[in-house]
N, C-alpha and C positions, 0 to 999 in steps of 0.2 A: 788303097789306104782306108777304105771304108770298114775294114775289119778292126780298126782301132777303137771304134765306139761299141762297147758292149754294155751289158746290164750294170756291171760294177762302175763303169765310168759315169753312166747316167745317174746312178745312186749317189756317187761322190759329188757330181755337179749339183744335184738336188740338195745335198747337205750344205754345200758351200753357199748356194743361193737361198738357203732356208726355205725350200719349197717342199711341200708334201704332194707328190705326184701319184696319181692313180696308175694302175698298170697300163691303161690305154694311153695316158699322157706320156708315160715312160717310153712306150713303143713309138709313139709319134715323135718324141724328142730324139730318139735314136735314129729314126729315119731321116729327120731333118738334119741332124748333125752329120750323118753319113753323106747326105746330098751336098752339104756344104764342103766337106772334105773332098768329095769327087770333083766339085767345081774348082776348088783350089788346085787339085791335080791338073785339071784341064788348063787353068791359067798358067801353071808352071811350064806347060809345053810351048808357050808363046816365046818367040825370039824377041828379046828386048835389048839386043845389043845396039848401042848408040842412043838409047832412050835415057834421058837424064832423069834421075830420081827427083820426086817432088813431094812436098808435104800437103799441098793444096792444088785443086784443079785450076784455080785462077791465081794469077800472080798477086802475092800479098806483100804490101809494104807497111812499114810502121806508121800508124795513123795517130800516134800520140804527139801532142805538141811539146815544144821545148818547155822545160821546167824553169820558168822565169819568174822571179819574185816581183810582184807588182804593187803590193801594199805593205812594204816593210816598215815604214815609219808612221803607221796610222793608229798606234796604241791610244794616244790621247783622244783622237776622234772617236774611236770605238768606245772607250770608257765614258765619253760624254753621254752616251745613251744608257748607261747603267743607272739603275735606281739608287745603288749605293756602291761605294768603292773604298778600298783600303790598301794603301801602299802600292798603288798601280795595278790592282787586281779587282775583279768583281767581288763584291761582298754579298753572300747569299745566306738565307736562314739555315740554321743547323737542321739536318734531316735525320740524324741518328743521335739518340740519347745515350 
């Protein structure tokens, strides 16, 4: 599979990543990408029958709390802290002329 990475692919990836690579960097990137593809080929040889697919190494559960309203009727208490109010809302100075 390592024949898939050639100079044109490296040039295209450089354009997509908005990188200006020197010739040495292009050669090194080509070697690195070819090694990655070789490793993927090696991984594809593994027998994974009976192995359940996973998205994380560790079991992940939802850590979010329930969305429970706790301060629904506190408008008057909140507006009591306002320096000025009008019709049940905060009144603030005009910022745009």
